[in-house]
Each structure stands twice: as structure tokens, then as C-alpha cells.
N, C-alpha and C positions, 0 to 999 in steps of 0.2 A: 388429456392432458397428462404429461410426466408430472410424477412428486414435483420435482424442481419446478416445472412451469406453475404448478397449484400454488406452490410458495411464493413464488414471485410473482405473479399477478395478486396476492395478496400484499406484499412490498410495494408493489409498483403504486395500490391504490392508497395505500399509505402514505408513501411519501407524496404524491401529488396532491391529495386532500389536504394534510396535515402538516406537512414538512417546506414544501415548497412557501409555504407564508410566513417563516422563518426566514427566509432569506434577507430579509431587508431589516432583522432583528439587530438593534445598537450592540448586542454581544458577542457579534460576529469582529472581530477584531483583525489586527495586521498579522497575529502570532494566534490567530485562530478561533473557534467559538471558544466562549468561557466555559468551565466545567457547569458553572449553575445552567448554561443555555443547552449543555449537552444531558444533563440528568433530567430537566425536564422535558425534553424531545425523549429520552428512552421511558421516561414515565409514560408517554404517550403509546410509545411502542409496545411496551410490554401490555398495557390493557386492551391496547388492538391484537395482542397475539402474534407480532414478526419483532420481537426480540431475540437477537441469535438466531437468525432461520437457521444459519447453516448448521448449529448442531442442534440433533434429536432430542427429545426428553429423555431417552435413554442413556443420553451421553455420546450416542454414534455421531458420525458426521456426515453430511452429503457427499456425494459422490461428486469429483473435480467439474463434471459436465454439467450435475444439476447446481452446483456452486455459481456457476457461470451465470445461468439464467437469473439466480436470484442476486448475485453482486451489481450487474447489468442493469436491474431492476433499481436497487438501492442508491446507484450512480446519477439517476435521474437529477439528483438535486446533488450539491454539493456537500450539503448536510444530512442528505439521507442514509450515507454507510456510518455515520454517526450514531444518529438516529437510531438505527436496527442494527449497531453494534458490530456491522463487519469492516470498520476500517483498520488501516495500516497504522500502527504498527500491532494493536490489540489482535487480528485476525490471525495474522501469522504468526504471534506468539503461541496463541490457543492452538493452532493446528499442532506447532511444534511440543508443547505439552503434552498435548492430547496423544500424541506420538509415542513420545519418551519417557515423560514423567513417570516417576513410581505413585501409587494409589495417595501414599501421605502427601505429596509434593503436588498433586493435581487438588487434593482437598483444601491445600494451605493458599497456593499461589494461581491455578487455574478458575477453579470455583467463583472467586470473586470477579474474575475477568467475564464468564460465560454468563455471570448474572448482570453485568452491565453495571455493576457497584463501583467497580476500579478500572481504570486505566494501565496502561502500562508501556517500558520503554525497552529497546534492545542497544545494548551499547557496546556496539563494536567498530564504527569508523574513528579513526584518530585524528589528528590536526596535520595538516601536511606542511607547518611551520616545524614540528617536531622531528618530521620524516618519518610517522607512524602510517600506520595500516589505514588505508582508503579503499580504491577499487582494487589494490592487490592486498588482501589481510594477511598473507604469509609474511608483512612488514611489521606486525602488530608489535608494540612496544609495552605496551600495560603487563605489569608480570603480577604472576600470583604464585606465593611461597608458603608453603608449608612451614604450620606453628602446631604443633599437637593435635587437636581435634581441629583445628580451623584455619583458612586459607587467608594470609593478607595478601590486599591487593591495592597494587599503587599505578597509576598512571594518569593520562588526560585522555577525553573522547570529546569528537564534536559533530554536530550535525545528528544530536540523539533527538530524535521526533517523541516530542510527547514527555519528556522528561522532567517538566515543572507541573507538577500535579499529580504526577504516575505515581502509583501505591505497588507496583511490581516490577522488579528489572530483571531484565536477562542482560549478565554481563561476561564480555568474551576477555580473558587475559593468556598471557602465556605462563605455562607452568615447565619445569624442566623436560615433561612429558611432551610437552607442547601445548596448541589452544585449547583452551578448557573453558565450561560456560559455567555459569554461578547463577542461583536463582535469589534475591535478597527483596526483601522489605524497604519498601520506599515510604517517606523521605527517611535518610540515614544522614547524618552528620558527617558520615567518612566521604559523602558522596556531595560535592558544594557544585551548585551551577556557578559557572563566571559570568554566561552571559545569554540572552536568548537571540541569536540571529535575527538579522531583519534581512528574510528571504524571498524571493519574487512569489510564494505562494503563501493562501492563508487559510487553507482548508484543515487544518489539524490541531487539534486543541495542545495549547502548551508551546506548539513553535519547535523551533529546532535548536538546542543547548547545546555550547562549548559546558563542558564538565570537568572537573579534579576529583580524582578518587585518591584520598590519602589516609593510606592503612585501614582501609577498608574489612573489617574480619568476618569471614564466612563460616558457617559451621561445615563439615566436610560432607554433611548429609544433604547439605543445599548443592552441591555440586550436581549437574546434569549428568548421566554417564559419567564415565570413568577419566580421570588426567588424558590429555592429548584428545578425547572426542570431539573436542570443538568445534575443528574443519567439518568434521563428518556431520556431525548434527547440524549446523549451518545450513549442509545444503538438503538435509530433510526439509528447511523451514525457506531456503530460499527460491529455491526452483517454484514451489506453489504459490508464493509471496509475490514475484515478480509477474506470473500469471492476474493473479486477483487484482493487482494494481490495473492490469489490460482490461479486466473484466469491469472494474468500477468506474475509469476513465472514458471507456465506451459508453456506457450509460450517460456519462455527462454530456458528451460529443454526442451521442443522439438527442439530447435535448435542447443543445445547441443548435443544431440541424433544426430541430423545429421551429425555436423563436426565429432563426434567419429566414426560414422558409415564409412563416407567417409578416416577418418584416417583407419582404420580397414580393410578396402577393399584396398587401395592404398600399405599399410605400408606391408612387406613380414619379416620374420623371421621363421627360421628353413624352408625354402624351400616351403613356401606357405603364402598366403595373412593370415594377422592377423586374419580374420574373420572366418576361416575355423579349427584355435584350440578354440576346444571346451571351455575353460575357457574365452577366449575373446566372441565367439558368444553367448554364454550362457547370458551374462552380456549384451548384446544388447537385445536379447531375453526379459530379465527380464525387461530392458527399456521399451519395447514395452507394456508388461502387464503393470507395475507402469504407464506408461503415458494415458493408458487406463481407469485404474480404477479410476487414479486421476479427469480424465475430466468427465466420468461417477457420480463420487461424489460433483463435482463442479455446473456441470447439476440438478443435484437430490436437491441439497440445494436453486439452483437459484430458483429450480419450486416451493422449499416450500416459499423462500422471495415473490414471485409473487401471492402468495393467500392474501397477507397483512398481514401476521404474522410475529411477530421479529425474528423469527428462529434463537433466542438466542442459545438452545441445537444443532440444525441444524449446526449452522456454527461452533460452537465448534468442534463438529465432522468433518466436513470439514476440519478446519482448522489444527487439527492433522492428519489427515489422509492422506490432500495432499502434506502438507508441509514435514513430514515424507517419504513419498513417493519420493517427487520431490528430497530432499535431497539424497535418495538412487542413482537415476536416475544420480546427479551431479557428485558423488563422485566415481559411477563407468564409465561416461566419462571420467573423470582425470584418473582413472587407466586403461582402455583401451588405453589410448593417452601416459603413461608413462610420460616421462621427458616434453614432450611437451605440456601434459595436466596440468603440473602445471608452465608453463610459460604464459608471456603475447602474444604469437604470435596466440593466439585463444582467442575468450572469455569464453572459457569452464574453467577457471580459474577464472575468475570476477564471472560466473553462480554460480560457486563453494561457492564461499566467499558469495555472495549474499542470498541463500537459506539457508547458514547457519545461518546467522543475521536473516531468516525470521520465521525460527522455534523459535524463542524469541520474534520477535515484535508482535503488537496485540496479547500478549498472551504467554508466552510459553506454551508449548507441556503440561507440569505436571501441569499449571494451569488449562488447559481446561479439562484435563483426573479429575483431582479432582472436577472439576465442574459438569463432567457427575456423577461422582460415587457418589455424593450428590443425584442429579436425582433418582438415582438406590436405594439409600436408601427411598427417598420419598415415589416412586412409591411402593416399598417393603411395606413401613408403608401401604400404602392406599390400598392395596391388600389385608393384614390381617385384617382391618375395615370392608372391602366389603362382 
């Protein structure tokens, strides 16, 4: 077994044995599990030696390919990534800070994330009603203005995952030099949560918030990188983060398929088990195909990222292919289980909701396809000039 597979085996055993029983805990609400529940589960993970398993004791990071094994195992329960501290947005924020933060900023902002004591939020998306940045970050309206040895930030953000209850924030704002990133301690009175949105998904603590930033003063030494580096830094984070979403939800769909398979073998109709009816058995067979194709796509993209390239194109391809395949799997699991599949008696219904949201989060399928189509055109033009 590889290093990643060994860690993944420990994570899988922990999630199945100790976290799955929490799936019916009343502290799991419409805006995600409570922080009390998160910390309780992380205490168990800490004791089991599987807390933040993708970051090594020397501060190093597993390869993307090794991370794929570990995060798929964590995703076997919607609560698993939270319990072992590999959930979005924290996992992506830890990766970015590990790659680009100074030693001082790592000690202050990264350390409490790695220890599992703090949650974080990434403030980039802006309300469509304001005409702000959504899938097109170049439309960013939030401003950052120099004031001595501070920056003053003003604007509004939306769909900010985990803002309610987060202790670390990464804020994107536009300075004269261009988009820039700032690290901030939370809560801060200058960052006000207007409301927590009611969304289709419910796996992330704190939910997704609409936020007003009103004269937030940030010391200059809390800027990540230099003024104008925001988009470049975002790319360091976003390509791996798209892929780790794929990893986690692959695990969830593998578990949903297990549940649907068990149901189809136990439930009888018209004189035989459901699985023996072609209409049901073929859906489960198609799930196996989609799960394997998604797994191979994830591993391929992880290998590309492990060469040190940004992998923007490859991660877009993986995000589209995997999210669409996982949606088909989740939908089939619901269909196989009939009325039980749309009930809360199993996690299948939740996995369906979460994966439906995943097709939009970290870039809708259509935006990634549009980006890939532009590459097709660029490559064609380059070939004509060759």
C-alpha cells in the first residue's frame, strides 16, 4: 500500500465506525452541523490519529494523488470531511496558506486551521444584484484603499461558506494595482452577516452567508502576496480545490451506491429482488461505470497537479466530468430506492442535494465548458499559424 492508501484506510475505518452514527444527530441543521458537533467529532479524530490527515507532522502536504485516496475515504459520510478536517473551504484555504503565506502568517492563521480548532471563510463571490463578481471574478466591486500602514476594505459578499462561526477570513478586494487578498481575524465588527441563505445543501457548518464589509481596516502585513496578486493566488487555490470537492463527493456517492445496492438486494417486488429487474440492475451497473470513470478522472488530474503546473484546464475538465457523473449516480440511487430515496431515512437524499449544489459551486459546468471551448479556439488558431 502507498502512504496515501494507508492513511485512507485509517480514515475510512474511523468514518464508518465513529462518524456514520452521528448522521442522525439533531445538531445537524439546515445550515450545517453545529460547531459543537464539529468539535466533538474532531476530538474523536484527534484521538484516532486521523485529524487533518493530508498535512504531515513536519508541515508537508500529501501529494494530490495521495490526497485523492484520503479525501475519498473521508467523504463516505457527509460528516466525514468535517470530522477529519478536510472540508471546504478550510482544506483549500490551508493549501493556499501553506503554499504562499509567510512564516509569520502561517503561525497566526494557518496553525489554528491545521489543529482543527478554527474554521475559515473565503470572501470572493459578490451579489448578482450589485453586479458584482460571481463566476467572473474580474467583475469584483469590493475595494481596498491604502491608508498609511493599513488597507481599508468596503463591499458586499455572498454565498460565503462558513462565515458564521469562522475565525479566519481570506478577503478578496480590488486595489488600484488589481485584485488582492487579505488575511483577517474573525469575527470583526466591520464584517457583518446580513443573513445566512437557505440553500439546497446542508453539510457545511455556518451555511452560506451574505456579508457586508464596512470600513474593515487590515494591517498591510496581513496582505497575502503583493497588491494585484489576488487572481494569481486564487488560481493556486482554485484548481486543487475543485479537485478535492470531486474527491470528497466521490466518496459520498460511493456510499450512496452501497446503500442503494443493499436496498435493491433486500427489497422484493413482482416476485424477485429489485436488483434482478433489469431497470434497477442496469442503473446500479451504470453507477459502477460512472464511479470508476470519475475515480480515474480525479487521479489523472491529481497526477497533473503533482507535476507542479497550475492544471487550470485539467481541473475544469475534471470538475465537469466528475460532477456530472456524480449527479447521475446520486439520481440513480434515489430512483432505485423509490420513496425511501427521497426520505431522510438514509443519507442518499442528502447526497443528492449536496451533489446538485456541487455542479454549481467552484464554477458551474457551463462556465468550465465555456472556458474549455475558448481553449479549443485558441489551439485551433495556433495550429493555423503553424
